[in-house]
N, CA, C and O of each residue as an XYZ file, in Angstrom:
256
protein
N       8.694     49.582     -0.561
C       9.000     48.436      0.290
C       9.749     48.892      1.551
O      10.579     49.801      1.526
N       9.426     48.243      2.599
C      10.078     48.584      3.863
C      11.427     47.886      3.957
O      11.758     47.000      3.169
N      12.186     48.317      4.946
C      13.514     47.720      5.136
C      13.391     46.240      5.500
O      14.213     45.423      5.085
N      12.373     45.905      6.269
C      12.142     44.508      6.640
C      11.854     43.651      5.408
O      12.378     42.544      5.282
N      11.017     44.167      4.498
C      10.693     43.419      3.278
C      11.924     43.220      2.398
O      12.127     42.149      1.828
N      12.751     44.278      2.296
C      13.978     44.157      1.497
C      14.909     43.106      2.063
O      15.467     42.298      1.321
N      15.079     43.113      3.384
C      15.945     42.099      4.004
C      15.389     40.697      3.808
O      16.137     39.744      3.591
N      14.070     40.583      3.887
C      13.455     39.276      3.706
C      13.665     38.771      2.269
O      14.010     37.608      2.060
N      13.455     39.648      1.291
C      13.663     39.267     -0.113
C      15.135     38.915     -0.369
O      15.430     37.951     -1.075
N      16.047     39.694      0.203
C      17.472     39.401      0.035
C      17.829     38.050      0.633
O      18.614     37.297      0.056
N      17.262     37.747      1.775
C      17.533     36.459      2.412
C      16.980     35.317      1.563
O      17.640     34.290      1.399
N      15.778     35.490      1.026
C      15.203     34.459      0.163
C      16.066     34.248     -1.085
O      16.299     33.112     -1.498
N      16.531     35.334     -1.674
C      17.366     35.231     -2.865
C      18.686     34.538     -2.539
O      19.138     33.669     -3.285
N      19.299     34.923     -1.426
C      20.574     34.310     -1.038
C      20.399     32.823     -0.781
O      21.258     32.027     -1.161
N      19.305     32.436     -0.145
C      19.055     31.009      0.103
C      18.833     30.252     -1.200
O      19.287     29.118     -1.350
N      18.135     30.880     -2.142
C      17.902     30.225     -3.428
C      19.218     30.030     -4.179
O      19.432     28.982     -4.787
N      20.087     31.016     -4.143
C      21.374     30.905     -4.829
C      22.242     29.839     -4.162
O      22.899     29.049     -4.840
N      22.240     29.825     -2.836
C      23.039     28.826     -2.114
C      22.539     27.415     -2.364
O      23.329     26.470     -2.363
N      21.228     27.256     -2.582
C      20.674     25.920     -2.785
C      20.920     25.407     -4.203
O      20.583     24.266     -4.518
N      21.501     26.238     -5.049
C      21.891     25.760     -6.366
C      21.065     26.323     -7.496
O      21.343     26.026     -8.658
N      20.067     27.120     -7.204
C      19.285     27.721     -8.281
C      20.119     28.790     -8.959
O      20.988     29.411     -8.348
N      19.837     28.987    -10.218
C      20.592     29.960    -11.006
C      20.227     31.372    -10.578
O      19.056     31.689    -10.371
N      21.238     32.210    -10.449
C      21.001     33.610    -10.135
C      20.296     34.279    -11.311
O      20.526     33.914    -12.464
N      19.446     35.248    -11.026
C      18.662     35.897    -12.072
C      19.560     36.709    -12.991
O      19.430     36.635    -14.212
N      20.457     37.473    -12.420
C      21.340     38.326    -13.210
C      22.718     37.656    -13.318
O      23.327     37.349    -12.293
N      23.216     37.424    -14.534
C      24.529     36.790    -14.670
C      25.642     37.706    -14.151
O      25.530     38.931    -14.191
N      26.693     37.092    -13.675
C      27.800     37.859    -13.123
C      28.571     38.562    -14.244
O      28.400     38.244    -15.421
N      29.404     39.502    -13.871
C      30.203     40.249    -14.850
C      31.135     39.301    -15.605
O      31.360     39.470    -16.803
N      31.671     38.311    -14.907
C      32.568     37.333    -15.535
C      31.838     36.551    -16.627
O      32.392     36.319    -17.701
N      30.583     36.140    -16.350
C      29.818     35.390    -17.343
C      29.477     36.260    -18.547
O      29.506     35.787    -19.683
N      29.155     37.527    -18.306
C      28.839     38.428    -19.410
C      30.056     38.626    -20.305
O      29.925     38.649    -21.529
N      31.232     38.767    -19.714
C      32.438     38.971    -20.507
C      32.815     37.711    -21.278
O      33.348     37.798    -22.385
N      32.542     36.537    -20.703
C      32.897     35.301    -21.388
C      31.998     35.045    -22.597
O      32.410     34.376    -23.544
N      30.759     35.580    -22.569
C      29.848     35.376    -23.696
C      30.030     36.412    -24.792
O      29.501     36.253    -25.892
N      30.770     37.465    -24.505
C      30.954     38.534    -25.484
C      31.851     38.054    -26.629
O      32.795     37.290    -26.423
N      31.533     38.518    -27.830
C      32.324     38.155    -29.007
C      33.695     38.826    -28.944
O      33.791     39.965    -28.486
N      34.748     38.158    -29.387
C      36.077     38.766    -29.341
C      36.260     39.896    -30.355
O      37.196     40.687    -30.237
N      35.370     39.979    -31.354
C      35.471     41.042    -32.358
C      34.274     41.979    -32.169
O      33.155     41.527    -31.929
N      34.522     43.274    -32.278
C      33.449     44.229    -32.041
C      32.470     44.238    -33.209
O      32.767     43.734    -34.292
N      31.307     44.817    -32.970
C      30.246     44.788    -33.969
C      30.607     45.595    -35.204
O      30.315     45.165    -36.320
N      31.236     46.755    -35.034
C      31.584     47.574    -36.205
C      32.668     46.905    -37.040
O      32.644     47.009    -38.267
N      33.618     46.220    -36.406
C      34.663     45.516    -37.157
C      34.049     44.358    -37.942
O      34.442     44.089    -39.077
N      33.092     43.683    -37.334
C      32.402     42.599    -38.038
C      31.636     43.148    -39.234
O      31.587     42.513    -40.287
N      31.037     44.325    -39.073
C      30.319     44.961    -40.177
C      31.243     45.313    -41.329
O      30.887     45.124    -42.492
N      32.437     45.826    -41.014
C      33.406     46.176    -42.061
C      33.866     44.930    -42.818
O      33.955     44.937    -44.046
N      34.156     43.866    -42.076
C      34.592     42.619    -42.715
C      33.488     42.066    -43.609
O      33.753     41.623    -44.727
N      32.249     42.092    -43.117
C      31.119     41.608    -43.904
C      30.917     42.459    -45.155
O      30.631     41.925    -46.227
N      31.063     43.772    -45.027
C      30.930     44.682    -46.163
C      31.968     44.356    -47.241
O      31.642     44.313    -48.427
N      33.210     44.130    -46.828
C      34.284     43.840    -47.782
C      34.045     42.503    -48.482
O      34.221     42.393    -49.695
N      33.645     41.492    -47.718
C      33.448     40.167    -48.312
C      32.251     40.162    -49.264
O      32.349     39.690    -50.396
N      31.126     40.689    -48.794
C      29.926     40.697    -49.639
C      30.146     41.590    -50.859
O      29.737     41.239    -51.966
N      30.790     42.742    -50.662
C      31.084     43.630    -51.780
C      31.995     42.971    -52.795
O      31.807     43.137    -54.000
N      32.972     42.232    -52.324
C      33.870     41.514    -53.236
C      33.158     40.456    -54.039
O      33.414     40.285    -55.231
N      32.250     39.737    -53.373
C      31.479     38.706    -54.081
C      30.591     39.347    -55.149
O      30.531     38.867    -56.281
N      29.907     40.427    -54.788
C      29.055     41.106    -55.762
C      29.867     41.663    -56.924
O      29.454     41.568    -58.079
N      31.017     42.241    -56.615
C      31.877     42.787    -57.666
C      32.330     41.686    -58.627
O      32.339     41.889    -59.841
N      32.700     40.540    -58.097
C      33.127     39.427    -58.950
C      31.973     38.902    -59.792
O      32.166     38.561    -60.960
N      30.766     38.834    -59.210
C      29.629     38.379    -60.005
C      29.327     39.342    -61.149
O      29.043     38.904    -62.264
N      29.383     40.633    -60.892
C      29.149     41.622    -61.938
C      30.246     41.516    -63.004
O      29.961     41.637    -64.195
N      31.471     41.295    -62.593
C      32.580     41.167    -63.544
C      32.401     39.929    -64.418
O      32.664     39.984    -65.619
N      31.957     38.808    -63.834
C      31.764     37.598    -64.591
C      30.593     37.706    -65.571
O      30.662     37.188    -66.685
N      29.537     38.370    -65.158
C      28.340     38.446    -65.983
C      28.508     39.448    -67.133
O      28.169     39.139    -68.276
N      29.019     40.622    -66.845
C      29.040     41.693    -67.844
C      30.356     41.832    -68.608
O      30.408     42.538    -69.615
N      31.395     41.186    -68.156
C      32.688     41.322    -68.861
C      33.137     40.017    -69.471
O      34.197     39.959    -70.095
């Protein structure tokens, strides 16, 4: 693409954003606001402990 085409596309995008259309790429602020407060590995550990505890209790109830 030429420099003229890039400027034209940028101008079209800026006009679309100014007119109220949603930007294609969300801003950094929006991405951070949608992120979960707990990390994925911590969620995995918590899930492992809870599910493991439930399974352990079921085995204890059935076989003991």
